[in-house]
C-alpha positions as CSV (number, residue, x, y, z in Angstrom):
1,M,6.9,-15.1,-10.6
2,A,7.1,-13.6,-7.1
3,W,5.7,-10.2,-6.1
4,L,7.1,-7.6,-3.8
5,V,4.2,-6.0,-1.8
6,A,5.5,-2.9,-0.1
7,G,3.3,-0.9,2.2
8,L,4.3,2.8,2.9
9,G,4.1,4.4,6.3
10,N,6.1,5.9,9.1
11,P,7.7,3.8,11.9
12,G,6.9,4.5,15.5
13,P,3.9,4.1,17.8
14,E,2.8,7.8,17.4
15,Y,2.1,7.2,13.7
16,E,0.7,3.7,14.0
17,R,-3.0,4.5,13.4
18,S,-2.6,7.7,11.4
19,P,-4.1,8.1,7.9
20,H,-0.6,8.2,6.4
21,N,0.0,4.7,7.7
22,L,-2.8,3.0,5.8
23,G,-0.2,1.2,3.6
24,F,1.5,-0.4,6.7
25,L,-1.9,-1.3,8.1
26,A,-3.1,-2.9,4.9
27,V,0.0,-5.1,4.4
28,D,-0.1,-6.1,8.0
29,R,-3.7,-7.3,7.5
30,F,-2.8,-9.0,4.3
31,A,0.1,-10.8,6.0
32,E,-2.1,-11.8,9.0
33,R,-4.8,-13.2,6.7
34,N,-2.2,-15.3,4.8
35,G,0.0,-16.5,7.7
36,I,3.0,-14.3,6.8
37,R,5.1,-13.0,9.6
38,I,6.7,-9.6,8.8
39,T,9.7,-10.0,11.2
40,R,12.9,-10.2,9.1
41,P,15.1,-7.1,9.1
42,E,16.2,-6.6,5.5
43,A,17.1,-3.5,3.4
44,Q,16.0,-1.1,6.2
45,A,12.6,-2.7,6.2
46,W,10.6,-5.4,8.1
47,V,10.1,-8.2,5.6
48,G,7.9,-11.4,5.5
49,L,7.9,-14.2,3.0
50,G,4.9,-16.3,2.0
51,K,2.7,-17.6,-0.8
52,I,-0.7,-16.6,-2.3
53,G,-1.7,-19.8,-4.0
54,A,1.2,-20.8,-6.2
55,T,2.7,-17.2,-6.1
56,D,5.6,-16.3,-3.9
57,V,5.2,-12.9,-2.1
58,V,7.8,-10.7,-0.3
59,V,5.9,-8.4,2.0
60,A,7.8,-5.3,3.2
61,K,7.4,-2.3,5.5
62,P,10.3,0.2,4.9
63,Q,11.4,1.7,8.2
64,T,13.2,4.7,6.7
65,F,10.2,7.1,7.2
66,M,7.9,7.7,4.3
67,N,10.0,10.2,2.3
68,L,12.9,7.8,2.0
69,S,11.0,4.6,1.2
70,G,12.4,4.2,-2.3
71,G,15.9,3.1,-1.3
72,S,14.6,0.1,0.7
73,V,12.1,-0.9,-2.1
74,K,14.9,-0.8,-4.7
75,V,17.3,-2.9,-2.6
76,L,14.5,-5.5,-2.1
77,L,13.7,-5.7,-5.8
78,D,17.3,-6.3,-6.6
79,K,17.8,-8.8,-3.7
80,Y,14.9,-10.9,-4.8
81,S,15.6,-10.4,-8.6
82,L,12.1,-9.1,-9.2
83,P,11.1,-7.0,-12.3
84,L,9.5,-3.7,-11.7
85,E,6.1,-5.0,-13.0
86,N,6.0,-7.3,-10.0
87,L,6.2,-4.4,-7.5
88,L,2.9,-3.6,-5.8
89,L,3.1,-0.4,-3.7
90,V,0.3,0.1,-1.1
91,Y,-0.3,3.6,0.3
92,D,-2.8,6.3,1.4
93,E,-4.4,8.6,-1.1
94,L,-5.7,12.0,0.0
95,A,-7.5,12.5,-3.3
96,L,-9.9,9.6,-2.6
97,P,-12.7,9.4,-0.1
98,F,-11.8,7.7,3.1
99,G,-11.7,3.9,2.6
100,Q,-12.2,3.9,-1.2
101,L,-9.7,1.7,-3.1
102,R,-8.1,2.4,-6.5
103,I,-5.7,0.0,-8.3
104,R,-3.5,1.5,-11.0
105,P,-0.9,-0.4,-13.1
106,R,1.3,2.7,-13.3
107,G,1.2,6.5,-12.8
108,S,2.7,9.6,-11.3
109,A,3.3,10.2,-7.6
110,A,0.5,12.8,-7.6
111,G,2.2,14.7,-4.7
112,H,2.7,11.6,-2.5
113,N,6.3,11.9,-1.1
114,G,6.7,8.2,-0.4
115,V,5.7,7.3,-4.0
116,S,8.0,10.1,-5.3
117,S,10.9,8.4,-3.4
118,V,10.1,5.0,-4.9
119,I,9.9,6.5,-8.5
120,R,13.2,8.2,-8.0
121,S,14.9,5.1,-6.7
122,V,13.6,2.6,-9.3
123,G,13.8,5.2,-12.1
124,S,10.3,4.5,-13.5
125,E,6.5,5.0,-12.8
126,E,5.8,1.6,-14.4
127,F,4.7,-0.3,-11.3
128,C,1.4,-1.3,-9.8
129,R,-0.1,0.6,-6.9
130,L,-3.1,0.1,-4.6
131,R,-4.2,3.5,-3.3
132,I,-6.4,3.6,-0.1
133,G,-8.5,6.8,0.2
134,C,-7.9,8.8,3.3
135,S,-9.6,12.1,2.6
136,P,-11.4,13.5,5.7
137,G,-14.1,15.2,3.5
138,H,-12.5,18.6,4.1
139,K,-9.1,20.1,3.6
140,G,-6.6,17.8,5.3
141,G,-2.9,18.5,5.2
142,K,0.2,17.1,6.8
143,E,-1.1,17.5,10.4
144,Y,-4.2,15.5,9.5
145,L,-2.2,12.7,7.8
146,L,0.2,12.3,10.7
147,S,-2.4,12.5,13.5
148,P,-4.4,9.5,14.9
149,M,-7.5,8.6,13.0
150,R,-10.8,9.9,14.3
151,R,-13.2,7.6,16.1
152,E,-15.6,7.3,13.2
153,Q,-12.7,6.4,10.8
154,L,-11.5,3.7,13.2
155,K,-15.0,2.2,13.2
156,E,-14.6,1.6,9.4
157,L,-11.0,0.6,9.5
158,D,-11.4,-3.2,9.9
159,S,-13.6,-3.6,6.8
160,I,-11.4,-1.2,4.8
161,L,-8.3,-3.3,5.7
162,D,-10.0,-6.6,4.9
163,L,-11.0,-5.2,1.5
164,A,-7.5,-3.9,0.8
165,S,-6.1,-7.3,1.8
166,E,-8.5,-8.9,-0.7
167,A,-7.3,-6.5,-3.4
168,I,-3.7,-7.4,-2.7
169,E,-4.5,-11.1,-2.9
170,A,-6.3,-10.5,-6.2
171,I,-3.4,-8.5,-7.7
172,T,-0.7,-11.0,-6.7
173,A,-2.8,-14.0,-7.8
174,K,-4.5,-12.7,-11.0
175,G,-2.6,-9.5,-12.0
176,A,-3.6,-5.9,-11.8
177,E,-6.0,-5.8,-14.8
178,Q,-8.3,-8.5,-13.4
179,A,-8.1,-7.0,-9.9
180,M,-9.0,-3.5,-11.3
181,A,-12.1,-4.9,-12.9
182,I,-13.3,-6.1,-9.5
183,F,-12.2,-3.5,-7.0
184,N,-12.3,-0.2,-9.1
185,R,-15.8,-1.1,-10.3
186,R,-16.9,-1.8,-6.7
187,A,-15.6,1.6,-5.6
188,Q,-17.4,3.4,-8.5
189,S,-20.7,1.8,-7.6
190,E,-20.7,3.5,-4.2
191,P,-22.4,6.9,-3.9
192,E,-19.2,8.9,-3.3
193,T,-16.8,8.8,-6.2
194,N,-13.8,11.1,-6.4
195,G,-10.4,10.7,-8.2
């Protein structure tokens, strides 16, 4: 069964390396590592098709701006006849320390407008998500999320995106439960745990 891997972010060069675009950056890295070109315009998104082992994957970056991402995700699920349990949403998470990963098989939006849009559009919270921590270690609001990442964050970015890509590969190849056992445990063994 195929997976839809949808990264959340905002289109446009001014947002390209902002914390709120970690979902876009992670699916870009995943696609690059697996020879997938995200170049097809479909359902108000850039889409790429490929395989992880024997599993087909549809990789998407909705271009509607974050708060309207759900419509694009719903159209792609319908177009490729995919059940909701085969949706993986990849996005930034302000409640987690910068760079920490959390895989969850379901859950609320927890204040994330992009996730709220997807939940409204698909009518359910029953889909897998990979949350990538973006907390700056102090109070960070909308201005922080939409501004370019700081130099010290950019230094860590490559290794974070590689790890996120490995997590996406594990989820699509082995399922959320097995991937959680590897990646959530890895995060908890680090000194900073939050969320």
